[in-house]
N, CA, C and O atoms as a Tripos MOL2 file, in Angstrom:
@<TRIPOS>MOLECULE
protein
  272   271    68     0     0
PROTEIN
NO_CHARGES

@<TRIPOS>ATOM
      1 N          24.8800 -194.2860  -88.9330 N.3       1 MET1
      2 CA         26.2210 -193.7950  -89.0960 C.3       1 MET1
      3 C          27.1560 -194.4410  -88.0750 C.2       1 MET1
      4 O          28.3520 -194.1480  -88.0670 O.2       1 MET1
      5 N          26.6490 -195.2860  -87.2410 N.am      2 GLY2
      6 CA         27.4470 -195.9090  -86.2070 C.3       2 GLY2
      7 C          28.5130 -196.8570  -86.7270 C.2       2 GLY2
      8 O          29.4690 -197.1510  -86.0100 O.2       2 GLY2
      9 N          28.3740 -197.3440  -87.9610 N.am      3 ASP3
     10 CA         29.3220 -198.3070  -88.5030 C.3       3 ASP3
     11 C          30.4980 -197.6480  -89.2150 C.2       3 ASP3
     12 O          31.4460 -198.3370  -89.5910 O.2       3 ASP3
     13 N          30.4620 -196.3560  -89.4040 N.am      4 LEU4
     14 CA         31.5200 -195.6830  -90.1420 C.3       4 LEU4
     15 C          32.6840 -195.3390  -89.2240 C.2       4 LEU4
     16 O          32.6220 -194.3730  -88.4630 O.2       4 LEU4
     17 N          33.7430 -196.1330  -89.3000 N.am      5 ASP5
     18 CA         34.9080 -195.8930  -88.4500 C.3       5 ASP5
     19 C          35.5770 -194.5650  -88.7780 C.2       5 ASP5
     20 O          36.0690 -193.8790  -87.8820 O.2       5 ASP5
     21 N          35.5980 -194.2000  -90.0470 N.am      6 ILE6
     22 CA         36.2380 -192.9520  -90.4320 C.3       6 ILE6
     23 C          35.4860 -191.7510  -89.8580 C.2       6 ILE6
     24 O          36.0960 -190.7360  -89.5200 O.2       6 ILE6
     25 N          34.1690 -191.8690  -89.7510 N.am      7 TYR7
     26 CA         33.3860 -190.7970  -89.1350 C.3       7 TYR7
     27 C          33.7210 -190.6770  -87.6500 C.2       7 TYR7
     28 O          33.8580 -189.5740  -87.1220 O.2       7 TYR7
     29 N          33.8510 -191.8100  -86.9920 N.am      8 LYS8
     30 CA         34.2190 -191.8060  -85.5740 C.3       8 LYS8
     31 C          35.5940 -191.1630  -85.3840 C.2       8 LYS8
     32 O          35.8050 -190.4060  -84.4360 O.2       8 LYS8
     33 N          36.5270 -191.4700  -86.2900 N.am      9 LEU9
     34 CA         37.8490 -190.8610  -86.2070 C.3       9 LEU9
     35 C          37.7840 -189.3510  -86.4120 C.2       9 LEU9
     36 O          38.5210 -188.6020  -85.7690 O.2       9 LEU9
     37 N          36.9050 -188.9030  -87.3030 N.am     10 SER10
     38 CA         36.7900 -187.4630  -87.5380 C.3      10 SER10
     39 C          36.2370 -186.7440  -86.3070 C.2      10 SER10
     40 O          36.6130 -185.6040  -86.0320 O.2      10 SER10
     41 N          35.3580 -187.3970  -85.5780 N.am     11 ILE11
     42 CA         34.8300 -186.8210  -84.3370 C.3      11 ILE11
     43 C          35.9390 -186.7340  -83.2830 C.2      11 ILE11
     44 O          36.0490 -185.7360  -82.5710 O.2      11 ILE11
     45 N          36.7570 -187.7850  -83.1900 N.am     12 GLU12
     46 CA         37.8810 -187.7520  -82.2570 C.3      12 GLU12
     47 C          38.8720 -186.6550  -82.6320 C.2      12 GLU12
     48 O          39.3960 -185.9630  -81.7590 O.2      12 GLU12
     49 N          39.1280 -186.4990  -83.9210 N.am     13 LEU13
     50 CA         40.0220 -185.4410  -84.3930 C.3      13 LEU13
     51 C          39.4690 -184.0670  -84.0510 C.2      13 LEU13
     52 O          40.2160 -183.1740  -83.6500 O.2      13 LEU13
     53 N          38.1710 -183.8960  -84.2060 N.am     14 SER14
     54 CA         37.5320 -182.6290  -83.8750 C.3      14 SER14
     55 C          37.6730 -182.3180  -82.3880 C.2      14 SER14
     56 O          37.9720 -181.1840  -82.0140 O.2      14 SER14
     57 N          37.4610 -183.3150  -81.5480 N.am     15 ASP15
     58 CA         37.6170 -183.1230  -80.1000 C.3      15 ASP15
     59 C          39.0500 -182.7390  -79.7510 C.2      15 ASP15
     60 O          39.2810 -181.8510  -78.9300 O.2      15 ASP15
     61 N          40.0100 -183.4130  -80.3800 N.am     16 LEU16
     62 CA         41.4160 -183.1100  -80.1400 C.3      16 LEU16
     63 C          41.7570 -181.6910  -80.6020 C.2      16 LEU16
     64 O          42.4850 -180.9690  -79.9220 O.2      16 LEU16
     65 N          41.2300 -181.3020  -81.7520 N.am     17 ALA17
     66 CA         41.4710 -179.9510  -82.2750 C.3      17 ALA17
     67 C          40.9360 -178.8960  -81.3130 C.2      17 ALA17
     68 O          41.5850 -177.8740  -81.0910 O.2      17 ALA17
     69 N          39.7600 -179.1360  -80.7410 N.am     18 TRP18
     70 CA         39.1990 -178.1870  -79.7850 C.3      18 TRP18
     71 C          40.0790 -178.0800  -78.5420 C.2      18 TRP18
     72 O          40.2660 -176.9880  -78.0050 O.2      18 TRP18
     73 N          40.6140 -179.1960  -78.0880 N.am     19 GLU19
     74 CA         41.4940 -179.1650  -76.9200 C.3      19 GLU19
     75 C          42.7490 -178.3360  -77.2130 C.2      19 GLU19
     76 O          43.1900 -177.5540  -76.3710 O.2      19 GLU19
     77 N          43.3110 -178.5060  -78.3880 N.am     20 ILE20
     78 CA         44.4890 -177.7330  -78.7870 C.3      20 ILE20
     79 C          44.1330 -176.2610  -78.8870 C.2      20 ILE20
     80 O          44.8660 -175.4010  -78.3980 O.2      20 ILE20
     81 N          43.0120 -175.9760  -79.5200 N.am     21 TYR21
     82 CA         42.5840 -174.5940  -79.7320 C.3      21 TYR21
     83 C          42.3410 -173.8740  -78.4140 C.2      21 TYR21
     84 O          42.6990 -172.7050  -78.2670 O.2      21 TYR21
     85 N          41.7360 -174.5630  -77.4580 N.am     22 LYS22
     86 CA         41.4520 -173.9430  -76.1610 C.3      22 LYS22
     87 C          42.7260 -173.5660  -75.4090 C.2      22 LYS22
     88 O          42.7280 -172.6190  -74.6210 O.2      22 LYS22
     89 N          43.8050 -174.3030  -75.6510 N.am     23 GLU23
     90 CA         45.0610 -174.0530  -74.9460 C.3      23 GLU23
     91 C          45.8790 -172.9250  -75.5780 C.2      23 GLU23
     92 O          46.8520 -172.4670  -74.9780 O.2      23 GLU23
     93 N          45.5090 -172.4760  -76.7580 N.am     24 MET24
     94 CA         46.2590 -171.4180  -77.4320 C.3      24 MET24
     95 C          46.0060 -170.0710  -76.7680 C.2      24 MET24
     96 O          44.9380 -169.8290  -76.2050 O.2      24 MET24
     97 N          47.0010 -169.2080  -76.8430 N.am     25 ASP25
     98 CA         46.7980 -167.8660  -76.3200 C.3      25 ASP25
     99 C          45.9730 -167.0350  -77.3020 C.2      25 ASP25
    100 O          45.7390 -167.4390  -78.4410 O.2      25 ASP25
    101 N          45.5450 -165.8820  -76.8400 N.am     26 TRP26
    102 CA         44.6360 -165.0490  -77.6260 C.3      26 TRP26
    103 C          45.2370 -164.6610  -78.9700 C.2      26 TRP26
    104 O          44.5450 -164.6840  -79.9880 O.2      26 TRP26
    105 N          46.5150 -164.3060  -78.9830 N.am     27 GLN27
    106 CA         47.1530 -163.8560  -80.2150 C.3      27 GLN27
    107 C          47.2170 -164.9830  -81.2460 C.2      27 GLN27
    108 O          46.9640 -164.7530  -82.4290 O.2      27 GLN27
    109 N          47.5440 -166.1700  -80.8170 N.am     28 THR28
    110 CA         47.5940 -167.3090  -81.7370 C.3      28 THR28
    111 C          46.2090 -167.6160  -82.2810 C.2      28 THR28
    112 O          46.0560 -167.8910  -83.4710 O.2      28 THR28
    113 N          45.2090 -167.5700  -81.4280 N.am     29 LYS29
    114 CA         43.8380 -167.7930  -81.8920 C.3      29 LYS29
    115 C          43.4410 -166.7600  -82.9300 C.2      29 LYS29
    116 O          42.7620 -167.0830  -83.9050 O.2      29 LYS29
    117 N          43.8620 -165.5210  -82.7280 N.am     30 LYS30
    118 CA         43.5290 -164.4660  -83.6790 C.3      30 LYS30
    119 C          44.2060 -164.7080  -85.0270 C.2      30 LYS30
    120 O          43.6030 -164.4820  -86.0760 O.2      30 LYS30
    121 N          45.4550 -165.1680  -84.9990 N.am     31 ILE31
    122 CA         46.1820 -165.4440  -86.2350 C.3      31 ILE31
    123 C          45.5540 -166.6160  -86.9870 C.2      31 ILE31
    124 O          45.3160 -166.5430  -88.1920 O.2      31 ILE31
    125 N          45.2950 -167.6840  -86.2590 N.am     32 ILE32
    126 CA         44.7220 -168.8810  -86.8850 C.3      32 ILE32
    127 C          43.2610 -168.6560  -87.2380 C.2      32 ILE32
    128 O          42.7420 -169.2290  -88.1960 O.2      32 ILE32
    129 N          42.6070 -167.8090  -86.4470 N.am     33 ASP33
    130 CA         41.1920 -167.5120  -86.6050 C.3      33 ASP33
    131 C          40.3860 -168.7830  -86.3730 C.2      33 ASP33
    132 O          40.8980 -169.7370  -85.7870 O.2      33 ASP33
    133 N          39.1830 -168.8120  -86.8050 N.am     34 ASP34
    134 CA         38.3460 -169.9930  -86.6260 C.3      34 ASP34
    135 C          38.4880 -170.9740  -87.7850 C.2      34 ASP34
    136 O          37.8190 -172.0080  -87.7980 O.2      34 ASP34
    137 N          39.3310 -170.6750  -88.7420 N.am     35 GLN35
    138 CA         39.5120 -171.5620  -89.8860 C.3      35 GLN35
    139 C          40.0320 -172.9250  -89.4570 C.2      35 GLN35
    140 O          39.6910 -173.9430  -90.0600 O.2      35 GLN35
    141 N          40.8480 -172.9440  -88.4260 N.am     36 PHE36
    142 CA         41.3890 -174.1970  -87.9070 C.3      36 PHE36
    143 C          40.2670 -175.1360  -87.4810 C.2      36 PHE36
    144 O          40.2140 -176.2880  -87.9110 O.2      36 PHE36
    145 N          39.3830 -174.6430  -86.6450 N.am     37 ILE37
    146 CA         38.2760 -175.4570  -86.1410 C.3      37 ILE37
    147 C          37.2900 -175.7820  -87.2610 C.2      37 ILE37
    148 O          36.8250 -176.9170  -87.3690 O.2      37 ILE37
    149 N          36.9730 -174.8010  -88.0860 N.am     38 THR38
    150 CA         36.0220 -175.0120  -89.1700 C.3      38 THR38
    151 C          36.5120 -176.0990  -90.1170 C.2      38 THR38
    152 O          35.7400 -176.9730  -90.5100 O.2      38 THR38
    153 N          37.7860 -176.0530  -90.4840 N.am     39 ALA39
    154 CA         38.3400 -177.0490  -91.4010 C.3      39 ALA39
    155 C          38.2700 -178.4520  -90.8110 C.2      39 ALA39
    156 O          37.9380 -179.4100  -91.5100 O.2      39 ALA39
    157 N          38.5810 -178.5690  -89.5340 N.am     40 ILE40
    158 CA         38.5430 -179.8810  -88.8820 C.3      40 ILE40
    159 C          37.1090 -180.4040  -88.8060 C.2      40 ILE40
    160 O          36.8650 -181.5820  -89.0690 O.2      40 ILE40
    161 N          36.1710 -179.5470  -88.4520 N.am     41 GLU41
    162 CA         34.7920 -179.9930  -88.2990 C.3      41 GLU41
    163 C          34.1290 -180.3170  -89.6440 C.2      41 GLU41
    164 O          33.2000 -181.1230  -89.7020 O.2      41 GLU41
    165 N          34.6020 -179.6940  -90.7070 N.am     42 LEU42
    166 CA         34.0300 -179.9770  -92.0250 C.3      42 LEU42
    167 C          34.3480 -181.3870  -92.5110 C.2      42 LEU42
    168 O          33.6490 -181.9160  -93.3750 O.2      42 LEU42
    169 N          35.3800 -181.9890  -91.9710 N.am     43 ILE43
    170 CA         35.6980 -183.3710  -92.3520 C.3      43 ILE43
    171 C          34.5200 -184.2760  -91.9970 C.2      43 ILE43
    172 O          33.9920 -184.9820  -92.8570 O.2      43 ILE43
    173 N          34.1120 -184.2520  -90.7370 N.am     44 GLY44
    174 CA         32.9870 -185.0780  -90.2990 C.3      44 GLY44
    175 C          31.6750 -184.6810  -90.9540 C.2      44 GLY44
    176 O          30.8480 -185.5340  -91.2760 O.2      44 GLY44
    177 N          31.4890 -183.3800  -91.1490 N.am     45 ALA45
    178 CA         30.2480 -182.9060  -91.7750 C.3      45 ALA45
    179 C          30.1220 -183.4150  -93.2040 C.2      45 ALA45
    180 O          29.0350 -183.8140  -93.6230 O.2      45 ALA45
    181 N          31.2150 -183.4050  -93.9560 N.am     46 ASN46
    182 CA         31.1680 -183.8930  -95.3320 C.3      46 ASN46
    183 C          30.9810 -185.4010  -95.3950 C.2      46 ASN46
    184 O          30.3010 -185.9020  -96.2910 O.2      46 ASN46
    185 N          31.5680 -186.1250  -94.4670 N.am     47 ILE47
    186 CA         31.3540 -187.5770  -94.4210 C.3      47 ILE47
    187 C          29.8900 -187.8740  -94.1350 C.2      47 ILE47
    188 O          29.2860 -188.7260  -94.7870 O.2      47 ILE47
    189 N          29.3250 -187.1750  -93.1660 N.am     48 ALA48
    190 CA         27.9160 -187.3870  -92.8210 C.3      48 ALA48
    191 C          27.0040 -187.0030  -93.9870 C.2      48 ALA48
    192 O          26.0420 -187.7110  -94.2880 O.2      48 ALA48
    193 N          27.3060 -185.8960  -94.6310 N.am     49 GLU49
    194 CA         26.4890 -185.4540  -95.7690 C.3      49 GLU49
    195 C          26.5690 -186.4550  -96.9180 C.2      49 GLU49
    196 O          25.5550 -186.7750  -97.5380 O.2      49 GLU49
    197 N          27.7620 -186.9440  -97.2000 N.am     50 GLY50
    198 CA         27.9180 -187.9340  -98.2650 C.3      50 GLY50
    199 C          27.2180 -189.2370  -97.9510 C.2      50 GLY50
    200 O          26.6590 -189.8780  -98.8420 O.2      50 GLY50
    201 N          27.2450 -189.6330  -96.6930 N.am     51 TYR51
    202 CA         26.5980 -190.8820  -96.2870 C.3      51 TYR51
    203 C          25.0920 -190.8250  -96.5090 C.2      51 TYR51
    204 O          24.4640 -191.8480  -96.7830 O.2      51 TYR51
    205 N          24.5150 -189.6400  -96.3920 N.am     52 GLY52
    206 CA         23.0730 -189.4870  -96.5430 C.3      52 GLY52
    207 C          22.6190 -189.3020  -97.9820 C.2      52 GLY52
    208 O          21.4180 -189.2130  -98.2370 O.2      52 GLY52
    209 N          23.5390 -189.2430  -98.9200 N.am     53 ARG53
    210 CA         23.1740 -189.0330 -100.3260 C.3      53 ARG53
    211 C          22.7940 -190.3470 -100.9890 C.2      53 ARG53
    212 O          23.3410 -191.4020 -100.6710 O.2      53 ARG53
    213 N          21.8470 -190.2630 -101.9140 N.am     54 PHE54
    214 CA         21.3640 -191.4560 -102.6090 C.3      54 PHE54
    215 C          22.2700 -191.8240 -103.7750 C.2      54 PHE54
    216 O          22.6090 -192.9940 -103.9530 O.2      54 PHE54
    217 N          22.6580 -190.8420 -104.5630 N.am     55 HIS55
    218 CA         23.4260 -191.1190 -105.7740 C.3      55 HIS55
    219 C          24.9130 -191.2620 -105.4700 C.2      55 HIS55
    220 O          25.4720 -190.5430 -104.6420 O.2      55 HIS55
    221 N          25.5260 -192.2010 -106.1570 N.am     56 TYR56
    222 CA         26.9320 -192.5300 -105.9540 C.3      56 TYR56
    223 C          27.8300 -191.3160 -106.1740 C.2      56 TYR56
    224 O          28.7310 -191.0580 -105.3760 O.2      56 TYR56
    225 N          27.5880 -190.5660 -107.2560 N.am     57 LYS57
    226 CA         28.4410 -189.4220 -107.5700 C.3      57 LYS57
    227 C          28.3300 -188.3290 -106.5060 C.2      57 LYS57
    228 O          29.3170 -187.6620 -106.1960 O.2      57 LYS57
    229 N          27.1520 -188.1470 -105.9560 N.am     58 ASP58
    230 CA         26.9920 -187.1740 -104.8650 C.3      58 ASP58
    231 C          27.8020 -187.5990 -103.6460 C.2      58 ASP58
    232 O          28.4840 -186.7830 -103.0260 O.2      58 ASP58
    233 N          27.7210 -188.8810 -103.3110 N.am     59 ARG59
    234 CA         28.4640 -189.3800 -102.1520 C.3      59 ARG59
    235 C          29.9620 -189.1840 -102.3340 C.2      59 ARG59
    236 O          30.6570 -188.7220 -101.4290 O.2      59 ARG59
    237 N          30.4460 -189.5390 -103.5080 N.am     60 ILE60
    238 CA         31.8740 -189.4210 -103.7920 C.3      60 ILE60
    239 C          32.3320 -187.9670 -103.6960 C.2      60 ILE60
    240 O          33.4240 -187.6870 -103.2010 O.2      60 ILE60
    241 N          31.4880 -187.0350 -104.1730 N.am     61 LYS61
    242 CA         31.8460 -185.6200 -104.1180 C.3      61 LYS61
    243 C          32.0540 -185.1680 -102.6660 C.2      61 LYS61
    244 O          33.0240 -184.4730 -102.3650 O.2      61 LYS61
    245 N          31.1560 -185.5570 -101.7840 N.am     62 PHE62
    246 CA         31.2870 -185.1560 -100.3810 C.3      62 PHE62
    247 C          32.4520 -185.8650  -99.7000 C.2      62 PHE62
    248 O          33.1380 -185.2660  -98.8700 O.2      62 PHE62
    249 N          32.6860 -187.1370 -100.0410 N.am     63 TYR63
    250 CA         33.8220 -187.8390  -99.4640 C.3      63 TYR63
    251 C          35.1270 -187.2070  -99.9270 C.2      63 TYR63
    252 O          36.0750 -187.0860  -99.1520 O.2      63 TYR63
    253 N          35.1720 -186.8050 -101.1910 N.am     64 TYR64
    254 CA         36.3570 -186.1350 -101.7070 C.3      64 TYR64
    255 C          36.5740 -184.8040 -100.9890 C.2      64 TYR64
    256 O          37.7040 -184.4640 -100.6380 O.2      64 TYR64
    257 N          35.4960 -184.0540 -100.7700 N.am     65 ASN65
    258 CA         35.6140 -182.7830 -100.0690 C.3      65 ASN65
    259 C          36.1050 -182.9670  -98.6360 C.2      65 ASN65
    260 O          36.8310 -182.1180  -98.1190 O.2      65 ASN65
    261 N          35.7250 -184.0470  -98.0030 N.am     66 SER66
    262 CA         36.1660 -184.2750  -96.6320 C.3      66 SER66
    263 C          37.6530 -184.6080  -96.5750 C.2      66 SER66
    264 O          38.3070 -184.4000  -95.5530 O.2      66 SER66
    265 N          38.1710 -185.1190  -97.6650 N.am     67 ARG67
    266 CA         39.5940 -185.4580  -97.7360 C.3      67 ARG67
    267 C          40.4620 -184.2320  -97.9770 C.2      67 ARG67
    268 O          41.6220 -184.1930  -97.5670 O.2      67 ARG67
    269 N          39.9040 -183.2480  -98.6330 N.am     68 SER68
    270 CA         40.6930 -182.0720  -99.0280 C.3      68 SER68
    271 C          41.0530 -181.1900  -97.8700 C.2      68 SER68
    272 O          41.7130 -180.1670  -98.0560 O.2      68 SER68
@<TRIPOS>BOND
     1     1     2 1
     2     2     3 1
     3     3     4 2
     4     3     5 am
     5     5     6 1
     6     6     7 1
     7     7     8 2
     8     7     9 am
     9     9    10 1
    10    10    11 1
    11    11    12 2
    12    11    13 am
    13    13    14 1
    14    14    15 1
    15    15    16 2
    16    15    17 am
    17    17    18 1
    18    18    19 1
    19    19    20 2
    20    19    21 am
    21    21    22 1
    22    22    23 1
    23    23    24 2
    24    23    25 am
    25    25    26 1
    26    26    27 1
    27    27    28 2
    28    27    29 am
    29    29    30 1
    30    30    31 1
    31    31    32 2
    32    31    33 am
    33    33    34 1
    34    34    35 1
    35    35    36 2
    36    35    37 am
    37    37    38 1
    38    38    39 1
    39    39    40 2
    40    39    41 am
    41    41    42 1
    42    42    43 1
    43    43    44 2
    44    43    45 am
    45    45    46 1
    46    46    47 1
    47    47    48 2
    48    47    49 am
    49    49    50 1
    50    50    51 1
    51    51    52 2
    52    51    53 am
    53    53    54 1
    54    54    55 1
    55    55    56 2
    56    55    57 am
    57    57    58 1
    58    58    59 1
    59    59    60 2
    60    59    61 am
    61    61    62 1
    62    62    63 1
    63    63    64 2
    64    63    65 am
    65    65    66 1
    66    66    67 1
    67    67    68 2
    68    67    69 am
    69    69    70 1
    70    70    71 1
    71    71    72 2
    72    71    73 am
    73    73    74 1
    74    74    75 1
    75    75    76 2
    76    75    77 am
    77    77    78 1
    78    78    79 1
    79    79    80 2
    80    79    81 am
    81    81    82 1
    82    82    83 1
    83    83    84 2
    84    83    85 am
    85    85    86 1
    86    86    87 1
    87    87    88 2
    88    87    89 am
    89    89    90 1
    90    90    91 1
    91    91    92 2
    92    91    93 am
    93    93    94 1
    94    94    95 1
    95    95    96 2
    96    95    97 am
    97    97    98 1
    98    98    99 1
    99    99   100 2
   100    99   101 am
   101   101   102 1
   102   102   103 1
   103   103   104 2
   104   103   105 am
   105   105   106 1
   106   106   107 1
   107   107   108 2
   108   107   109 am
   109   109   110 1
   110   110   111 1
   111   111   112 2
   112   111   113 am
   113   113   114 1
   114   114   115 1
   115   115   116 2
   116   115   117 am
   117   117   118 1
   118   118   119 1
   119   119   120 2
   120   119   121 am
   121   121   122 1
   122   122   123 1
   123   123   124 2
   124   123   125 am
   125   125   126 1
   126   126   127 1
   127   127   128 2
   128   127   129 am
   129   129   130 1
   130   130   131 1
   131   131   132 2
   132   131   133 am
   133   133   134 1
   134   134   135 1
   135   135   136 2
   136   135   137 am
   137   137   138 1
   138   138   139 1
   139   139   140 2
   140   139   141 am
   141   141   142 1
   142   142   143 1
   143   143   144 2
   144   143   145 am
   145   145   146 1
   146   146   147 1
   147   147   148 2
   148   147   149 am
   149   149   150 1
   150   150   151 1
   151   151   152 2
   152   151   153 am
   153   153   154 1
   154   154   155 1
   155   155   156 2
   156   155   157 am
   157   157   158 1
   158   158   159 1
   159   159   160 2
   160   159   161 am
   161   161   162 1
   162   162   163 1
   163   163   164 2
   164   163   165 am
   165   165   166 1
   166   166   167 1
   167   167   168 2
   168   167   169 am
   169   169   170 1
   170   170   171 1
   171   171   172 2
   172   171   173 am
   173   173   174 1
   174   174   175 1
   175   175   176 2
   176   175   177 am
   177   177   178 1
   178   178   179 1
   179   179   180 2
   180   179   181 am
   181   181   182 1
   182   182   183 1
   183   183   184 2
   184   183   185 am
   185   185   186 1
   186   186   187 1
   187   187   188 2
   188   187   189 am
   189   189   190 1
   190   190   191 1
   191   191   192 2
   192   191   193 am
   193   193   194 1
   194   194   195 1
   195   195   196 2
   196   195   197 am
   197   197   198 1
   198   198   199 1
   199   199   200 2
   200   199   201 am
   201   201   202 1
   202   202   203 1
   203   203   204 2
   204   203   205 am
   205   205   206 1
   206   206   207 1
   207   207   208 2
   208   207   209 am
   209   209   210 1
   210   210   211 1
   211   211   212 2
   212   211   213 am
   213   213   214 1
   214   214   215 1
   215   215   216 2
   216   215   217 am
   217   217   218 1
   218   218   219 1
   219   219   220 2
   220   219   221 am
   221   221   222 1
   222   222   223 1
   223   223   224 2
   224   223   225 am
   225   225   226 1
   226   226   227 1
   227   227   228 2
   228   227   229 am
   229   229   230 1
   230   230   231 1
   231   231   232 2
   232   231   233 am
   233   233   234 1
   234   234   235 1
   235   235   236 2
   236   235   237 am
   237   237   238 1
   238   238   239 1
   239   239   240 2
   240   239   241 am
   241   241   242 1
   242   242   243 1
   243   243   244 2
   244   243   245 am
   245   245   246 1
   246   246   247 1
   247   247   248 2
   248   247   249 am
   249   249   250 1
   250   250   251 1
   251   251   252 2
   252   251   253 am
   253   253   254 1
   254   254   255 1
   255   255   256 2
   256   255   257 am
   257   257   258 1
   258   258   259 1
   259   259   260 2
   260   259   261 am
   261   261   262 1
   262   262   263 1
   263   263   264 2
   264   263   265 am
   265   265   266 1
   266   266   267 1
   267   267   268 2
   268   267   269 am
   269   269   270 1
   270   270   271 1
   271   271   272 2
@<TRIPOS>SUBSTRUCTURE
     1 MET1         2 RESIDUE 1 A MET
     2 GLY2         6 RESIDUE 1 A GLY
     3 ASP3        10 RESIDUE 1 A ASP
     4 LEU4        14 RESIDUE 1 A LEU
     5 ASP5        18 RESIDUE 1 A ASP
     6 ILE6        22 RESIDUE 1 A ILE
     7 TYR7        26 RESIDUE 1 A TYR
     8 LYS8        30 RESIDUE 1 A LYS
     9 LEU9        34 RESIDUE 1 A LEU
    10 SER10       38 RESIDUE 1 A SER
    11 ILE11       42 RESIDUE 1 A ILE
    12 GLU12       46 RESIDUE 1 A GLU
    13 LEU13       50 RESIDUE 1 A LEU
    14 SER14       54 RESIDUE 1 A SER
    15 ASP15       58 RESIDUE 1 A ASP
    16 LEU16       62 RESIDUE 1 A LEU
    17 ALA17       66 RESIDUE 1 A ALA
    18 TRP18       70 RESIDUE 1 A TRP
    19 GLU19       74 RESIDUE 1 A GLU
    20 ILE20       78 RESIDUE 1 A ILE
    21 TYR21       82 RESIDUE 1 A TYR
    22 LYS22       86 RESIDUE 1 A LYS
    23 GLU23       90 RESIDUE 1 A GLU
    24 MET24       94 RESIDUE 1 A MET
    25 ASP25       98 RESIDUE 1 A ASP
    26 TRP26      102 RESIDUE 1 A TRP
    27 GLN27      106 RESIDUE 1 A GLN
    28 THR28      110 RESIDUE 1 A THR
    29 LYS29      114 RESIDUE 1 A LYS
    30 LYS30      118 RESIDUE 1 A LYS
    31 ILE31      122 RESIDUE 1 A ILE
    32 ILE32      126 RESIDUE 1 A ILE
    33 ASP33      130 RESIDUE 1 A ASP
    34 ASP34      134 RESIDUE 1 A ASP
    35 GLN35      138 RESIDUE 1 A GLN
    36 PHE36      142 RESIDUE 1 A PHE
    37 ILE37      146 RESIDUE 1 A ILE
    38 THR38      150 RESIDUE 1 A THR
    39 ALA39      154 RESIDUE 1 A ALA
    40 ILE40      158 RESIDUE 1 A ILE
    41 GLU41      162 RESIDUE 1 A GLU
    42 LEU42      166 RESIDUE 1 A LEU
    43 ILE43      170 RESIDUE 1 A ILE
    44 GLY44      174 RESIDUE 1 A GLY
    45 ALA45      178 RESIDUE 1 A ALA
    46 ASN46      182 RESIDUE 1 A ASN
    47 ILE47      186 RESIDUE 1 A ILE
    48 ALA48      190 RESIDUE 1 A ALA
    49 GLU49      194 RESIDUE 1 A GLU
    50 GLY50      198 RESIDUE 1 A GLY
    51 TYR51      202 RESIDUE 1 A TYR
    52 GLY52      206 RESIDUE 1 A GLY
    53 ARG53      210 RESIDUE 1 A ARG
    54 PHE54      214 RESIDUE 1 A PHE
    55 HIS55      218 RESIDUE 1 A HIS
    56 TYR56      222 RESIDUE 1 A TYR
    57 LYS57      226 RESIDUE 1 A LYS
    58 ASP58      230 RESIDUE 1 A ASP
    59 ARG59      234 RESIDUE 1 A ARG
    60 ILE60      238 RESIDUE 1 A ILE
    61 LYS61      242 RESIDUE 1 A LYS
    62 PHE62      246 RESIDUE 1 A PHE
    63 TYR63      250 RESIDUE 1 A TYR
    64 TYR64      254 RESIDUE 1 A TYR
    65 ASN65      258 RESIDUE 1 A ASN
    66 SER66      262 RESIDUE 1 A SER
    67 ARG67      266 RESIDUE 1 A ARG
    68 SER68      270 RESIDUE 1 A SER
């Protein structure tokens, strides 16, 4: 997975999201809930899952999900 630049970018985005989330006050975190972090982390997870799939249609499905 070392050659996937988009995966590397998703990891950087996840790190940045965590930095933003940590700086939020308690009330903002409660409003946003963990959906903010979960949504960001699912980008990289779907890319990784799609990369490991054998069939083309499976890969495309996970790549599409990571875009959404």
